[in-house]
C-alpha positions, 0 to 999 in steps of 0.5 A: 169065208175069206175075202178076196183081199184077205187071200191076197195079203196072205199070198202077198206075205208068202210071196215076199217071204219067199222072194227075200229068202230066195231072190232071183237075178236076171241075165241077158245076151246082147244079140249082135245079129239083131239090128233093131234092139228092143224096138217095139211094133205097135199092135192091136189085140182085138178080142172076141168070143166063140162058142166051144174050145178054139185054139188060136193060130199062134203066129202066122209066119208073115206076122212073125217076120213083120214084127220085131223080137221085142214085139214077139215077146209081147205077143207071146204073153197074150197067147199064153193068157189065152191058152190058160183061160181057154183050157180053164173050165172054171172061167168062161166054160164052153166059151173061148177067147179069140184074138186078132192081131194087127201090127203097124210099122210107124214113122214120124213126121215133124208136122203131123207127128205120125204117118201110118204105113199100113192104112189098109188096116183102118177101113171106113166101113163095118160089115154086119156079118163080120165078127164083133170085137168086144174090146181092143188091147193096144200096146206099147206106144201111147201116141199111136193110141191117141191118133188111131183111137177115133178111126178105130171106133168108127171102123170096128164097132161104134161102142167098142173100147180100147184098153191101153196096156203100155206104161201109164200116160197122164193125158190118156186118163182124160175121160172127156177126151178119151171116153172109150180108152182105159189104162191098165197100168197104175199111175206112178204116184209114189215113184218120186218118193221111191226115187228120192228114198233111194237117193237118201239111202246112198247118202246122195244129195246132189242130183240131176233130172232129165224129163220130157216136156209134157204134162206127165214129165212136168208133174213128175218133176213137181212131185220130185222137187217136193220130196227132195225138199222134204229130204234135203236133196238138191237139184243140180240141173233139170233138163226138159227135153222137147217133145218133137221127135227130131231135135236140133243137134245144137240143142242136144249138145247143149243138154250134153254140156249141161250134164257134163259141167254138173258135178252131180254123178246121179241123174234121174231119167223119166219120160217115154222111150219113144220120146227124144230123151233117147237121143240125149242118152245116146249122145252121152253114151257116144261121148263116153260120159257115164253117170249113175242113172236112175230110171224106170223099166221102159228105159231098160232096153238095148239100143240098135247099137247092141248096148244098154241104153242107160249103160254106166260103168257104175251100174244103173238103177231101174224102178219097175212095178212089183210083179211076180214071174209067170211060171211056164212062160219060157216053156210055152214059147218053146212049145209055140216056136221050138225052132227059134227058142230051143235053149236058154241062150235063145231066151236070153237074146230075146229078153231077160231070163231069171234064175235063183241067185241066193248064193253067189259063187263061194270063191268070189267076194266081189262079182267083178273079180269072179272068173268068167267060168265061175259066173257062168256056172253060177248062172246055169246052176238053177233052172232058168225062166223067161221074164216078162216086161211090164207091158207083157205083164199088163197084156197078160193081166188085161186078157184075164181082166176081159175073161173075168168081166165076161165070166161075171156077166155070164153068171148074171145071164144064165137064165137068158142063155138057157132060153136061147136054145143053144144059140151063141150068147152075145156080150154087150161091149159097153157093159163089159167095159163098165164091169172091167173098170171096177174089177178085182181078181187074183191072177195065176201068179197070185198077184191081186189085179185091181182095175180101179185106177183110183185105188192104185195109189200105193204102187210097189216097186222092185229096184233093180241094178243093171250092169254089164258082164263081159262085153256081150252080157248083161246082169240084172239083180233085184237089190231092193223094193219100195212099198208106198203104203208102209210107214215112213222109214219102212217103205224102202228095203235094200239088200245090203249083201247083194249091193256089197257083192254086186256093186261098187257104189261104196267105192265111188265118190258120193253125188254131193255138192259139198263134202260132209262136215265131220263132227266138230264142224258145222255147216255154213250155207254158201251165198246164192246156192242150194242148201246142199252146198255149204262150207264147213266151219269149226264150232265156237269155243265150248261148242260141239257137233257130234254128228255129220252135217250139223247145222248148228253146234251145241253149247256144252253145259257150264259144268262141261267143256268141249274137247279139242276136236269139238266133238264131245263135252267133258266134265270140267276139272275143279281147280284150286290151289291145293296143298297137294299141288306142286305149286301149292306145296312150294308156296306152303314151304316158302311160307313156313320157312319165312314164318320160322325165319321171322320167328328166329329173328324175333327170338334173336332180337328178344335175346339181344334186346339190350344191345345197342343195335336193337335199342338204337332202332326202337326195339318195340317197333321192331318187335311189332314189325316182326310179329306183323311179318309173321302174320303176313307169312301165315295169312298166305295159308288162307289162300291155299286149299278149298275156300269157304265163306269164312276163309274168303273173308279172312283172306282179304281182311287179314291180308289188309290189316297185317300189311297195314300194320307192317307198313305203318310200323315202318312209317313210324320207325322212319318218322322216329329216325327223322325226328331223332336227328332233327331235335339234335339241331339247335333251335328245334323244339320237337323233343316232346314228340319223341318223349310222348311216343307220338309216332307210335300212334301212327300204327294205331291210326293207320290200322283203325282207318284200314279196319273202317275200310274193311268194315265198310267192305264187309258190310256192303259186298263181302267176299264170297266163294265163287265157281268161275266156269269161264275163266280157264278152258276145261276147269271150274275155278273155285276162287274167293270173289272179291265182292266189291271190286271198288272196296278191294282196290280202296283197301289195296290203295290205302295200303299202297298209300301208307307204303308210299308214305313210308318210302318217302319218309325213309328216302328223306332220312337215308343220308342222316349220319349214324352208325346204326341208322336204318333209314337206308335199310327202310328205304330199300325195303320199301322200294322192294315192297312197292316194286312187288305190289306195283308189278302184282297188279298187271301180272294178277290181271293177266293170269287165270285160275289158280295161277292168279291165286298163286301170284297173290300168294307169291306177292304176299311172300315176296313183299314180306320177305323183302321187308324181313331181309332188307331190314333185319338181315344186316342187323342179324349179321352184326348181332350174330357174326360181328358182335364186336360192332354191337357195343356202346364203345362204338357210339359217339356222343350224338347217338346218346339222344337216339338211345335215350329215345328208344 
């Protein structure tokens, strides 16, 4: 046999499925003839029993005229429940429930808080023969229940209890202060989470709150702050309305100004509609200040001005305890008072009427753009029904709770009743009250009613969107629900289709303190402000943010780099000075050209080695210089292409050695030229230096020193292949790391020293007389050589990547080409184009010495 809970969940799942596949909307007419709006009259519903079937006297005319239209709505729900129970043979057979209704028109005073106009309703005596009441249902104002409770208990039956059917109020749950009072409405334990979930769903994070200054409001605000902190939602303002009924106009304007000055477009309202909160809301309405209001069902009301209390041009969100609609409620009202409620229009003036709205008008993409006739046709295309407010539904369930409690007691007392000889059975109010507080049952609508307050923690809420339609109509649509007992992320369900069709939420600016930081930017908190208020700063180099509102940027891996928008990490391109690169092709072309040109010059000199111009300038050193220049041009090929460990070592050592050979050869040539002319002067004894060929050892000595330096370099910290990921943005530069920078600059410095010595000696010999004296050519060539390498140092350090390598290759080619052209171009010109000058007849006597030396 299925348990009660199993049956309930089966019905619940079926209800939710039907509800989602066939949603219902509500509409209402603003009754301009009713100057009371949704004002409610406080009523006692005193319940007693009577043997046999008893038909309750529905609405005596004086009572009908005394109460407000909204109160009639409450009374109708009580009478409906009574009729269903009394006609049901399965509940309290042969016993009827009878209700006595007494309504009180109340007014407030600043000192006592409450003055009763109908004091005659509270006598100070009780007649024994008077009908005994089992329990008293009270609604809808909690404040009167606290004032009238003690008098009620003294005047009726000392042990009678009160079942409060209005909205839950925290002080009423104090069993010590109110031992005979019980609330049927569940506590709003999950309401703060539900409201914050709605705020997060629409991506709002900057809201205001208006609450009443009582324990209930303060507790709600505390729980709301906790949920907001978890979900990163910030509070722009919190207005706590004092509980005095009448507030100073100055204080109201201060509250209004605080709302007006805030940039928050969403305001949560929580409290009681009979509190001064209503005056603050009316002031906002009168001043034409509209916000997106988020509140509870008791603020779903029409004021005495004939407008919705929480009217907003962008609509209002209302949270209401999830409940099914009671079928037959409208037909019952029509049957009870056919003269006053004969049509759907009369229902719509009383309260919300519901209809199926699964299919909106086909020719309307947006509700606000629908023609009036189309919308009305949509409203009346399906049968309408009368909806119940939360208080009505509580009263309806309270009557059933009393009936089920008495029925359980009746089943336990069958033996006792049979011995009473048909006398009317009397129920113990105390016992019934204790049974009622632990009761669970399923009402006719299929909803599980749980009277245990400690088990009413996971309350489910319907989320409604209320908007004005035309001027005199209101439209309310269920756009979602919140189920607290589900896992996080599944608690809130919102109907995207209805929201897009019926609302303009997506067209208004979001309620946020700061505009979201787009991808590529990061949040930077503003000093002294909430976490929701921030500036947007760009990510640092090689960092990205690929989502909105990132607190920190993420650094790209070393083999990747950030794009220009700092939203994506891209793979770095491996960059080398390649043979296929235009720059590489150009440098290779120059290197080949000058290598071939130097080889041609060497061939010319070999062919004309017996001519004066070749012999006069020491042909052996000229051949050594030309061969070293060929290797200088060829060593530039080591810098182009993908480097390896061997290539990196050869790059530096070959470059250092061949250039040392070239510069030391020039030094030897200049020394020989200088000595050749010095020994012609009388008294000089330096001929032996030329005869022994001592200057030629300069090349060997200088080269050996350079080899020693290179050996030390390779032995301590040799060059190696390195991938530099930081040098150039977006590229991985494959370069030959110098290893020891000190060793590199020692080698380069030594080469520079030899070059400077060559330049100095050549400069000293520049003015010596001789037809084929190359001292001037050597001086100019070394000036070009030194200029190139002096310029190389700052340029090399100011460039990055393969351009740095290209600068080094260019310096090698330029300096080598400078030596080649400056020294050998004039000689080739004479040898090839001016052969008549290349003859011994042109020599004078002093030249014979130089010729013999060569």
